[in-house]
N, CA, C and O of each residue as an XYZ file, in Angstrom:
776
protein
N      18.189     -0.259     -8.547
C      18.545      0.555     -6.801
C      18.668      2.298     -7.333
O      18.329      3.064     -6.431
N      18.987      2.816     -8.303
C      19.021      4.071     -8.666
C      17.830      4.741     -8.681
O      17.745      5.932     -8.379
N      17.005      4.135     -8.977
C      15.599      4.372     -9.045
C      14.755      4.460     -8.275
O      13.622      4.697     -8.692
N      15.073      4.246     -6.379
C      14.320      4.404     -5.405
C      13.718      5.469     -5.289
O      14.567      6.312     -5.002
N      12.342      6.105     -5.370
C      11.963      7.000     -4.923
C      12.365      7.672     -3.775
O      12.563      6.977     -2.779
N      12.510      8.747     -3.706
C      13.424      9.530     -2.234
C      12.376      9.856     -1.302
O      11.163      9.775     -1.498
N      12.932     10.203     -0.351
C      11.713     10.928      0.775
C      11.167     11.975      0.924
O      10.677     12.349      1.990
N      11.174     12.821     -0.491
C      10.779     13.659     -0.796
C       9.398     13.488     -1.475
O       8.376     14.163     -1.350
N       9.656     12.406     -2.222
C       7.858     11.767     -3.083
C       7.137     11.768     -2.264
O       6.049     12.187     -2.661
N       7.143     11.423     -0.921
C       6.160     11.104     -0.148
C       5.872     12.319      0.687
O       5.342     12.220      1.793
N       6.136     13.184      0.283
C       5.700     14.542      1.178
C       5.141     15.268      0.411
O       5.664     16.319      0.040
N       3.747     14.802     -0.070
C       2.716     15.217     -0.694
C       1.442     14.831     -0.649
O       1.251     13.678     -0.263
N       0.417     15.546     -0.968
C      -0.904     15.703     -0.029
C      -1.569     14.415     -0.521
O      -1.776     14.200     -1.715
N      -2.007     13.271      0.810
C      -2.020     12.100      0.384
C      -3.179     11.222     -0.740
O      -3.270     10.027     -1.021
N      -3.873     12.296     -1.141
C      -4.882     11.486     -2.127
C      -4.244     11.996     -3.398
O      -4.838     11.629     -4.412
N      -3.039     12.854     -3.616
C      -1.711     12.911     -4.958
C      -1.239     11.724     -4.776
O      -1.281     10.908     -5.697
N      -0.690     11.403     -3.526
C       0.444     10.406     -3.343
C      -0.511      8.960     -3.920
O       0.029      8.347     -4.840
N      -1.354      8.622     -3.612
C      -2.290      7.872     -3.800
C      -2.209      7.193     -5.224
O      -2.127      5.991     -5.473
N      -2.250      8.227     -6.067
C      -2.378      8.354     -7.261
C      -0.942      8.187     -8.213
O      -0.778      7.702     -9.332
N      -0.041      8.781     -7.294
C       1.361      8.771     -7.815
C       2.123      7.440     -7.481
O       3.226      7.229     -7.984
N       1.523      6.536     -6.623
C       2.102      5.498     -6.569
C       1.705      4.312     -7.429
O       2.293      3.233     -7.362
N       0.478      4.604     -8.404
C       0.140      3.858     -9.130
C       1.403      3.657    -10.233
O       2.248      4.500    -10.533
N       1.286      2.449    -10.680
C       2.584      2.278    -11.591
C       4.033      2.270    -11.330
O       4.850      2.040    -12.222
N       4.444      2.593     -9.766
C       5.049      2.497     -9.161
C       5.952      0.794     -8.643
O       5.324     -0.116     -8.102
N       6.950      0.736     -8.855
C       7.221     -0.602     -8.211
C       7.851     -0.871     -7.004
O       8.922     -0.408     -6.611
N       6.748     -2.034     -6.170
C       6.902     -2.214     -4.841
C       8.185     -3.698     -4.478
O       7.831     -4.876     -4.507
N       9.666     -3.230     -4.158
C      10.435     -4.467     -4.347
C      10.599     -4.511     -2.749
O      10.528     -3.649     -1.873
N      10.894     -6.135     -2.754
C      11.254     -6.799     -1.393
C      12.221     -8.099     -2.134
O      11.922     -8.868     -3.048
N      13.821     -7.939     -1.105
C      14.821     -8.730     -1.733
C      14.475     -8.845     -0.205
O      14.054     -8.119      0.696
N      15.020    -10.602     -0.462
C      14.712    -11.478      0.588
C      15.657    -12.666      0.522
O      15.946    -12.993     -0.629
N      16.277    -13.482      1.623
C      17.060    -14.620      1.440
C      16.217    -15.358      0.271
O      17.052    -15.724     -0.555
N      14.935    -15.728     -0.149
C      14.526    -16.729     -0.913
C      14.458    -15.885     -1.986
O      14.114    -16.723     -2.819
N      14.526    -14.830     -2.615
C      15.045    -14.269     -3.322
C      14.390    -12.622     -3.896
O      13.591    -12.152     -3.086
N      14.613    -11.820     -5.035
C      14.240    -10.654     -4.841
C      11.993    -10.667     -5.475
O      11.861    -10.740     -6.697
N      11.133    -10.627     -4.952
C       9.923     -9.540     -5.995
C       9.648     -8.951     -5.941
O       9.789     -8.265     -4.929
N       8.872     -8.537     -7.102
C       8.545     -7.052     -7.447
C       7.231     -6.982     -8.293
O       6.993     -7.545     -9.361
N       6.437     -6.154     -7.552
C       5.181     -5.740     -7.821
C       4.981     -4.459     -8.375
O       5.610     -3.505     -7.917
N       4.110     -4.306     -9.388
C       4.163     -2.739     -9.942
C       2.344     -2.495     -9.284
O       1.270     -3.013     -9.591
N       2.646     -1.728     -8.547
C       1.337     -1.269     -7.502
C       0.096     -0.467     -9.220
O       0.178      0.404    -10.086
N      -0.911     -1.596     -8.727
C      -1.884     -1.033     -9.536
C      -3.300     -0.614     -9.097
O      -4.274     -0.573     -9.849
N      -3.293     -0.300     -7.747
C      -4.432      0.105     -6.242
C      -4.141      0.510     -5.361
O      -3.307     -0.074     -4.669
N      -4.771      1.864     -4.927
C      -4.307      2.111     -3.602
C      -5.669      2.717     -2.878
O      -6.608      2.926     -3.646
N      -5.856      3.000     -1.567
C      -6.657      3.678     -0.938
C      -5.922      4.638     -0.153
O      -5.060      4.253      0.637
N      -6.186      5.820     -0.303
C      -6.029      7.104      0.432
C      -6.380      7.402      1.773
O      -7.466      7.967      1.650
N      -6.024      7.345      3.339
C      -7.083      7.526      4.432
C      -6.179      8.724      4.976
O      -4.953      8.795      5.063
N      -7.636     10.067      5.471
C      -7.047     11.356      5.477
C      -6.953     11.285      7.133
O      -6.914     12.406      7.642
N      -6.920     10.438      7.848
C      -5.998     11.005      9.098
C      -7.541     11.160     10.313
O      -8.423     10.312     10.446
N      -7.455     12.255     10.907
C      -7.940     12.950     11.631
C      -9.038     13.255     11.253
O      -9.784     12.982     12.194
N      -9.925     13.880     10.005
C     -10.816     14.378      9.127
C     -11.636     13.169      9.213
O     -12.842     13.212      9.453
N     -10.723     11.672      8.942
C     -11.545     10.701      7.942
C     -11.649      9.394      8.919
O     -10.736      8.646      9.268
N     -13.282      9.335      9.315
C     -13.645      8.377     10.212
C     -13.041      7.068      9.801
O     -12.640      6.205     10.583
N     -13.017      7.009      8.449
C     -12.275      5.588      8.051
C     -10.732      5.143      8.541
O     -10.367      4.005      8.838
N      -9.918      6.395      8.540
C      -8.876      5.910      9.505
C      -8.448      5.692     10.669
O      -8.929      6.313     11.617
N      -7.573      4.876     10.821
C      -7.035      4.523     12.248
C      -6.894      5.787     13.025
O      -7.369      5.846     14.159
N      -6.237      6.864     12.460
C      -6.066      8.165     13.334
C      -6.875      8.982     13.262
O      -6.648     10.191     13.218
N      -8.107      8.378     13.235
C      -9.429      9.466     12.988
C      -9.635     10.080     14.458
O      -9.683      9.611     15.595
N      -9.731     11.329     13.895
C     -10.387     12.337     15.794
C      -8.505     12.759     16.430
O      -8.281     13.557     17.340
N      -7.497     12.039     15.717
C      -6.680     12.321     16.673
C      -6.303     10.836     17.588
O      -5.440     10.832     18.466
N      -6.891      9.943     17.310
C      -6.410      8.712     17.560
C      -4.938      8.053     17.508
O      -4.465      7.425     16.560
N      -4.324      8.341     18.743
C      -2.577      7.596     18.888
C      -2.619      6.767     19.894
O      -2.947      6.927     21.070
N      -2.275      5.921     19.343
C      -2.231      4.305     19.866
C      -1.163      3.854     19.768
O      -0.428      4.659     19.194
N      -0.607      2.845     20.068
C       1.004      2.012     19.812
C       0.835      1.548     18.484
O       1.928      1.536     17.917
N      -0.074      1.169     17.771
C      -0.597      0.785     16.613
C      -0.410      1.760     15.592
O       0.247      1.432     14.604
N      -1.050      3.303     15.707
C      -1.089      4.135     15.116
C      -0.020      5.438     14.947
O      -0.022      6.328     14.097
N       0.988      5.180     16.207
C       2.307      5.845     16.343
C       2.944      6.482     15.053
O       3.246      7.622     14.700
N       3.019      5.015     14.430
C       4.038      5.651     13.403
C       3.160      6.546     12.236
O       3.665      7.547     11.727
N       1.670      6.031     11.840
C       1.277      7.716     11.015
C       1.266      8.910     11.380
O       0.764      9.795     10.687
N       1.968      9.171     12.837
C       2.040     10.536     13.346
C       3.937     10.950     13.083
O       4.503     11.893     13.637
N       4.591      9.981     12.134
C       5.900     10.278     11.672
C       6.071     10.771     10.699
O       5.263     11.519     10.149
N       7.378     10.397     10.192
C       7.477     10.768      8.851
C       7.101     10.191      7.394
O       7.206      9.017      7.040
N       6.671     11.203      6.683
C       6.326     10.769      5.211
C       7.306      9.676      4.365
O       8.403      9.981      3.897
N       6.694      8.375      4.270
C       7.750      7.002      3.408
C       7.645      5.947      4.723
O       7.953      4.762      4.848
N       7.270      6.588      5.317
C       7.425      5.275      6.689
C       6.377      4.292      6.368
O       5.182      4.451      6.119
N       7.091      3.267      6.433
C       5.786      1.757      6.805
C       5.069      1.920      8.217
O       5.435      2.143      9.371
N       3.743      1.677      7.488
C       2.734      1.232      8.365
C       1.978     -0.064      8.565
O       0.784      0.080      8.303
N       2.240     -1.032      8.870
C       1.868     -2.066      9.304
C       0.708     -2.425      9.928
O       0.534     -1.941     11.047
N      -0.432     -3.413      9.327
C      -1.346     -3.837     10.798
C      -1.885     -5.081     10.206
O      -2.030     -5.394      9.024
N      -2.177     -5.784     11.414
C      -2.910     -7.070     11.009
C      -4.696     -6.668     11.010
O      -5.441     -6.096     11.806
N      -4.828     -7.178      9.946
C      -6.812     -7.288     10.160
C      -7.310     -8.459      9.750
O      -7.046     -8.791      8.594
N      -7.753     -8.939     10.196
C      -8.390    -10.738     10.567
C      -7.125    -11.223     11.064
O      -6.595    -11.192     12.175
N      -6.630    -11.895      9.411
C      -5.427    -12.536      9.817
C      -4.498    -12.435      8.742
O      -3.624    -13.226      8.388
N      -4.909    -11.086      8.184
C      -3.348    -10.370      7.273
C      -3.062     -9.364      7.667
O      -3.743     -8.544      8.281
N      -1.694     -9.324      7.248
C      -0.726     -8.294      7.334
C      -1.042     -7.005      6.252
O      -0.813     -7.109      5.047
N      -1.516     -5.969      6.785
C      -1.679     -5.000      5.288
C      -0.549     -3.900      5.871
O      -0.147     -3.622      7.000
N      -0.141     -3.259      4.059
C       1.002     -2.807      3.983
C       0.359     -0.939      3.415
O      -0.220     -0.660      2.365
N       0.658     -0.215      4.292
C       0.329      1.101      4.034
C       1.671      2.232      4.201
O       2.710      2.076      4.844
N       1.248      3.351      3.411
C       2.650      4.072      3.265
C       2.333      5.719      3.937
O       1.522      6.556      3.541
N       3.215      5.781      4.977
C       2.957      7.506      5.885
C       2.652      8.104      4.714
O       3.103      7.672      3.653
N       1.706      9.358      4.794
C       2.117     10.395      3.359
C       1.992     12.054      4.336
O       1.790     12.201      5.541
N       2.136     12.777      3.595
C       2.378     13.956      3.855
C       3.067     14.587      4.982
O       4.215     14.816      4.602
N       2.904     14.978      6.193
C       3.580     15.919      6.860
C       3.753     15.104      8.304
O       2.823     14.383      8.663
N       4.932     15.219      9.120
C       5.046     14.506     10.409
C       3.674     15.350     10.862
O       3.133     16.299     10.294
N       3.242     14.515     12.338
C       1.859     14.836     12.647
C       0.848     15.227     12.068
O       0.112     16.072     12.577
N       0.567     14.557     10.614
C      -0.526     15.067     10.179
C      -0.608     13.225      9.749
O      -0.010     12.749      8.783
N      -1.469     12.425     10.701
C      -1.383     11.075     10.581
C      -2.531     10.471      9.456
O      -3.683     10.078      9.646
N      -1.606     10.581      8.037
C      -2.583     10.210      6.955
C      -1.328      8.900      6.227
O      -0.107      8.925      6.384
N      -1.946      8.108      5.628
C      -1.244      6.916      5.145
C      -2.319      6.538      3.850
O      -3.495      6.852      3.668
N      -1.430      5.777      3.100
C      -1.696      5.003      1.462
C      -1.753      3.407      1.567
O      -0.796      2.674      1.317
N      -2.805      3.054      1.905
C      -3.131      1.397      1.705
C      -2.656      1.044      0.160
O      -3.143      1.293     -0.943
N      -1.715      0.486      0.517
C      -1.214     -0.623     -1.064
C      -2.450     -1.483     -1.074
O      -2.723     -2.167     -0.087
N      -3.104     -1.478     -2.004
C      -4.649     -2.947     -2.346
C      -4.257     -3.880     -3.296
O      -4.840     -4.955     -3.441
N      -3.233     -3.501     -3.994
C      -2.934     -4.728     -5.234
C      -1.677     -4.135     -6.025
O      -1.414     -2.972     -6.334
N      -0.914     -5.467     -6.273
C       0.108     -5.567     -7.357
C      -0.067     -6.219     -8.467
O      -0.963     -7.044     -8.651
N       0.947     -5.822     -9.432
C       0.798     -6.772    -10.600
C       2.131     -7.342    -10.551
O       3.179     -6.708    -10.423
N       1.984     -8.690    -10.673
C       3.618     -9.485    -10.494
C       4.453     -9.086    -11.417
O       4.013     -9.019    -12.565
N       5.764     -8.747    -11.179
C       6.826     -8.435    -12.655
C       7.902     -9.511    -12.602
O       8.261    -10.285    -13.489
N       8.460     -9.332    -10.964
C       9.451    -10.442    -11.049
C       9.478    -11.206    -10.057
O       9.275    -10.730     -8.940
N       9.638    -12.061    -10.162
C       9.621    -13.521     -8.612
C       8.466    -14.098     -8.969
O       7.800    -14.178     -7.937
N       7.890    -14.526     -9.838
C       6.292    -14.659     -9.912
C       6.124    -16.130     -9.228
O       5.044    -16.485     -8.757
N       7.413    -17.042     -9.214
C       7.133    -18.731     -8.876
C       7.430    -18.335     -7.480
O       6.793    -19.175     -6.845
N       7.964    -17.626     -6.688
C       8.038    -17.084     -5.095
C       7.095    -16.509     -4.458
O       6.932    -16.812     -3.276
N       6.279    -15.579     -5.058
C       4.961    -15.415     -5.370
C       3.816    -16.008     -5.114
O       2.940    -15.679     -4.315
N       3.892    -17.277     -6.141
C       2.654    -18.158     -6.223
C       3.282    -18.982     -5.120
O       2.360    -19.421     -4.432
N       4.606    -19.432     -4.594
C       4.737    -20.597     -3.532
C       3.993    -19.901     -2.369
O       3.126    -20.484     -1.718
N       4.248    -19.047     -2.216
C       3.871    -18.129     -0.691
C       2.457    -18.198     -0.456
O       1.803    -18.291      0.582
N       1.996    -18.099     -2.230
C       0.344    -17.700     -1.487
C      -0.037    -19.466     -1.810
O      -1.207    -19.832     -1.923
N       0.529    -19.932     -1.867
C      -0.104    -21.848     -2.281
C      -1.226    -21.775     -2.701
O      -1.479    -20.631     -3.077
N      -2.412    -22.785     -2.874
C      -3.138    -23.315     -3.636
C      -3.983    -21.913     -4.004
O      -4.196    -21.647     -5.187
N      -4.429    -21.073     -2.987
C      -4.973    -19.611     -3.587
C      -4.523    -18.771     -4.572
O      -5.065    -17.806     -5.112
N      -3.165    -19.419     -4.766
C      -2.565    -18.076     -5.350
C      -2.503    -18.279     -7.127
O      -1.523    -18.166     -7.863
N      -3.541    -18.525     -7.382
C      -3.537    -19.073     -8.700
C      -3.798    -17.601     -9.950
O      -4.694    -16.820     -9.631
N      -3.232    -17.382    -10.919
C      -3.364    -16.258    -11.665
C      -3.454    -15.005    -10.956
O      -2.513    -14.586    -10.281
N      -4.696    -14.306    -11.099
C      -4.657    -12.551    -10.592
C      -4.664    -13.163     -9.325
O      -3.878    -12.442     -8.712
N      -5.053    -14.052     -8.516
C      -5.377    -14.213     -7.227
C      -4.120    -14.224     -6.441
O      -4.205    -14.283     -5.214
N      -3.074    -14.178     -6.965
C      -1.976    -14.224     -6.179
C      -1.769    -13.151     -5.804
O      -1.131    -13.290     -4.760
N      -1.989    -11.543     -6.115
C      -1.607    -10.831     -5.621
C      -2.811     -9.439     -5.551
O      -2.536     -8.289     -5.208
N      -4.034     -9.907     -5.940
C      -4.807     -8.867     -6.540
C      -5.845     -8.477     -4.897
O      -7.073     -8.555     -4.860
N      -5.205     -8.186     -4.035
C      -5.954     -7.503     -2.735
C      -4.616     -7.228     -2.128
O      -3.552     -7.410     -2.719
N      -4.773     -6.650     -0.565
C      -4.268     -6.230      0.287
C      -3.317     -7.439      1.188
O      -2.109     -7.558      1.392
N      -4.325     -8.104      1.524
C      -3.620     -9.018      2.381
C      -2.776    -10.181      1.555
O      -1.707    -10.609      1.990
N      -3.256    -10.559      0.550
C      -2.769    -11.246     -0.662
C      -1.443    -10.700     -1.392
O      -0.699    -11.499     -1.961
N      -1.203     -9.522     -1.369
C       0.438     -8.782     -1.874
C       0.988     -8.922     -0.587
O       2.185     -9.172     -0.730
N       0.699     -8.883      0.525
C       1.566     -8.928      1.512
C       2.241    -10.406      1.539
O       3.411    -10.675      1.810
N       1.418    -11.099      1.264
C       1.756    -12.743      1.545
C       2.852    -12.920      0.231
O       4.007    -13.334      0.331
N       2.135    -12.473     -1.067
C       2.986    -13.027     -1.993
C       4.582    -12.490     -2.101
O       5.546    -13.124     -2.530
N       4.545    -11.127     -1.575
C       5.833     -9.752     -1.593
C       6.359    -10.368     -0.715
O       7.579    -10.231     -0.805
N       5.820    -11.538      0.832
C       6.622    -11.804      2.344
C       7.104    -10.555      3.133
O       8.088    -10.438      3.864
N       5.691     -9.223      2.625
C       5.653     -8.629      3.859
C       5.024     -8.457      5.273
O       3.794     -8.525      5.279
N       5.641     -8.245      6.487
C       5.519     -8.722      7.658
C       5.305     -7.333      8.342
O       5.581     -6.188      7.986
N       4.518     -8.032      9.825
C       4.621     -6.953     10.742
C       6.060     -6.498     10.917
O       5.923     -5.514     11.643
N       7.193     -6.616     10.709
C       8.517     -6.630     11.161
C       8.510     -5.173     10.487
O       8.822     -4.118     11.039
N       8.076     -5.365      9.141
C       8.449     -3.571      8.621
C       7.255     -2.597      8.944
O       6.681     -2.002      8.031
N       6.937     -2.466     10.104
C       6.358     -1.523     10.832
C       7.144     -0.616     11.567
O       7.671     -0.641     12.679
N       7.055      0.487     10.302
C       7.912      1.755     10.807
C       9.164      1.975     10.146
O      10.154      2.617     10.497
N       8.869      1.193      8.939
C      10.105      0.853      7.915
C      10.582      1.622      7.310
O       9.617      2.082      6.699
N      12.025      2.529      6.773
C      11.950      3.202      5.959
C      12.091      3.031      4.479
O      13.029      2.673      3.767
N      10.627      3.470      4.201
C      10.283      2.920      2.601
C      11.496      3.006      1.367
O      11.649      2.215      0.437
N      12.070      3.889      1.595
C      13.235      4.444      0.970
C      14.758      3.607      0.716
O      15.744      3.846      0.018
N      14.412      2.601      1.592
C      15.814      1.642      1.781
C      15.754      0.103      1.478
O      14.607     -0.340      1.407
N      16.592     -0.636      1.320
C      16.380     -1.896      0.930
C      16.299     -2.621      2.184
O      17.019     -2.186      3.083
N      15.479     -3.770      2.474
C      15.382     -4.483      1.393
C      13.923     -4.215      0.953
O      13.473     -4.761     -0.055
N      13.287     -3.489      1.607
C      11.679     -3.172      0.988
C      11.781     -1.811      0.408
O      12.444     -1.036      1.097
N      11.173     -1.218     -0.945
C      11.167     -0.225     -1.024
C      10.670      0.089     -2.475
O      10.457     -0.841     -3.253
N      10.497      1.307     -2.820
C       9.803      1.580     -4.255
C      10.523      2.143     -5.010
O      11.271      3.028     -4.596
N      10.480      1.697     -6.618
C      10.995      2.786     -7.441
C       9.869      3.270     -8.859
O       8.739      2.924     -9.204
N      10.748      4.092     -9.311
C      10.146      4.629    -10.401
C       9.633      3.358    -11.441
O      10.274      2.429    -11.933
N       8.175      3.743    -11.548
C       7.792      2.861    -12.476
C       7.164      3.564    -14.267
O       7.711      4.411    -14.974
N       6.257      3.024    -14.437
C       5.381      3.519    -15.308
C       4.546      4.183    -15.064
O       3.928      3.926    -14.031
N       4.155      5.270    -15.834
C       2.690      6.224    -15.535
C       1.672      5.532    -16.814
O       1.744      5.324    -18.026
N       0.710      5.339    -15.693
C      -0.453      4.790    -16.315
C      -1.137      5.515    -17.104
O      -1.361      6.703    -16.874
N      -1.625      4.782    -18.309
C      -2.339      5.508    -19.269
C      -3.660      6.435    -18.848
O      -4.033      7.558    -19.187
N      -4.240      5.315    -17.853
C      -5.853      6.081    -17.241
C      -5.872      5.775    -15.531
O      -5.187      4.965    -14.905
N      -6.365      6.226    -15.293
C      -6.528      5.798    -13.711
C      -8.134      6.095    -13.470
O      -8.751      7.033    -13.976
N      -8.555      5.318    -12.785
C      -9.944      5.625    -12.031
C     -10.301      5.566    -10.595
O      -9.580      4.928     -9.827
N     -11.340      6.171    -10.180
C     -11.544      6.253     -8.570
C     -12.614      5.871     -8.325
O     -13.465      6.011     -9.204
N     -12.914      5.377     -7.316
C     -14.343      4.878     -6.540
C     -14.196      4.646     -5.076
O     -13.011      4.627     -4.744
N     -15.272      4.413     -3.828
C     -15.402      4.320     -2.938
C     -14.528      3.528     -2.199
O     -14.681      2.376     -2.605
N     -13.734      3.561     -1.366
C     -12.698      2.721     -0.785
C     -13.564      1.166     -0.296
O     -14.686      1.239      0.204
N     -13.055      0.174     -0.461
C     -13.725     -1.246      0.079
C     -13.668     -1.737      1.378
O     -12.542     -1.589      1.853
N     -14.804     -2.492      2.449
C     -14.566     -2.673      3.326
C     -14.595     -1.841      4.853
O     -14.282     -2.170      5.997
N     -15.096     -0.700      4.281
C     -15.319     -0.002      5.392
C     -16.807      0.547      5.637
O     -17.098      1.742      5.578
N     -17.665     -0.438      5.905
C     -18.820     -0.007      6.024
C     -19.373      0.327      6.967
O     -20.517      0.742      6.787
N     -18.899      0.307      8.207
C     -19.269      1.122      9.469
C     -19.001      2.461      9.705
O     -19.537      2.990     10.679
N     -18.183      3.176      8.907
C     -17.770      4.562      8.914
C     -18.141      5.758      8.475
O     -17.453      6.653      7.985
N     -19.765      5.686      8.778
C     -20.544      6.743      8.149
C     -20.724      7.151      7.056
O     -21.170      6.368      6.217
N     -20.493      8.247      6.770
C     -20.354      8.972      4.709
C     -19.193      9.090      4.582
O     -18.855      9.838      3.665
N     -18.101      8.447      5.389
C     -17.051      8.353      5.412
C     -16.340      7.305      4.361
O     -15.192      7.436      3.936
N     -17.530      5.902      3.921
C     -17.509      4.857      3.746
C     -17.889      5.485      1.738
O     -18.196      4.590      0.951
N     -17.839      6.399      1.406
C     -18.615      6.917      0.447
C     -17.638      7.757     -0.697
O     -17.703      7.863     -1.921
N     -16.719      8.286      0.324
C     -15.693      9.154     -0.272
C     -14.847      8.380     -1.497
O     -14.635      7.170     -1.416
N     -14.332      9.254     -2.752
C     -13.915      8.405     -3.780
C     -12.722      8.481     -3.466
O     -12.128      9.440     -3.959
N     -11.878      7.502     -2.517
C     -10.232      7.663     -1.972
C      -9.503      6.448     -2.567
O      -8.311      6.191     -2.403
N     -10.592      5.577     -3.445
C      -9.704      4.519     -3.816
C      -9.226      4.711     -5.444
O      -9.841      5.290     -6.340
N      -7.806      3.960     -5.507
C      -7.403      4.571     -6.794
C      -7.088      3.735     -7.968
O      -5.947      3.338     -7.729
N      -7.437      3.270     -9.042
C      -6.309      2.049     -9.721
C      -5.924      2.319    -11.079
O      -5.831      3.488    -11.456
N      -5.680      1.310    -11.890
C      -5.202      1.271    -12.940
C      -6.193      0.984    -13.984
O      -6.283     -0.213    -14.255
N      -7.041      1.859    -14.707
C      -7.538      1.482    -15.809
C      -7.221     -0.295    -16.738
O      -6.233     -0.654    -17.378
N      -8.660     -1.127    -16.393
C      -8.239     -2.394    -17.046
C      -7.145     -3.094    -16.651
O      -6.557     -3.505    -17.651
N      -6.573     -3.434    -15.580
C      -5.508     -3.549    -15.069
C      -6.373     -5.048    -14.262
O      -7.430     -4.860    -13.660
N      -5.688     -6.625    -14.378
C      -6.672     -7.638    -14.207
C      -6.284     -8.059    -12.808
O      -6.980     -8.861    -12.185
N      -4.842     -7.367    -12.151
C      -5.020     -7.288    -10.626
C      -5.274     -6.623    -10.066
O      -4.734     -6.572     -8.960
N      -6.183     -5.734    -10.397
C      -7.018     -4.730     -9.095
C      -8.060     -5.716     -8.759
O      -8.636     -6.599     -9.394
N      -8.129     -5.159     -7.234
C      -8.585     -6.084     -6.452
C     -10.903     -6.428     -6.778
O     -11.287     -7.598     -6.772
N     -11.723     -5.534     -6.948
C     -12.555     -5.601     -7.618
C     -12.878     -4.657     -8.860
O     -13.880     -4.859     -9.545
């Protein structure tokens, strides 16, 4: 727990944060046990200027309100039937966030697999944004959570040898924003979503 990343870590430009999170450890301590996943894939959303962001053009709703808050705050939302996990970046009133897209299981493998059921075999356990939240037990209850405090927090990790970047996934109806190279992943990691 001494290696929990401090609030200052999240006060950096969103694209930089998306890369800096790669290799860190996402930890959830629950009554069922502790699970740890190494973050291997992220996507950046640049708020007001980014048509793919929920806060595009300053859109401020009950769902997006947390994006206008402090860096290091958790932004969860439901897409289809999945809870997705984001971390607010940058500074207050700059509504930007980083979506955590995939993690590599480090600790609590059996608990992760049991949470995922039949669909959680092999790399399928956590190689997507909805899969990882299910595996790690992250729910909408963490909306607005301070990511520097247990039971859900991020610790220092290992710097990746190589990072790749490309277009984000699943945002086809966002005009030219669909082509922005704001997705980052650890090269050759088998848990990257695609």
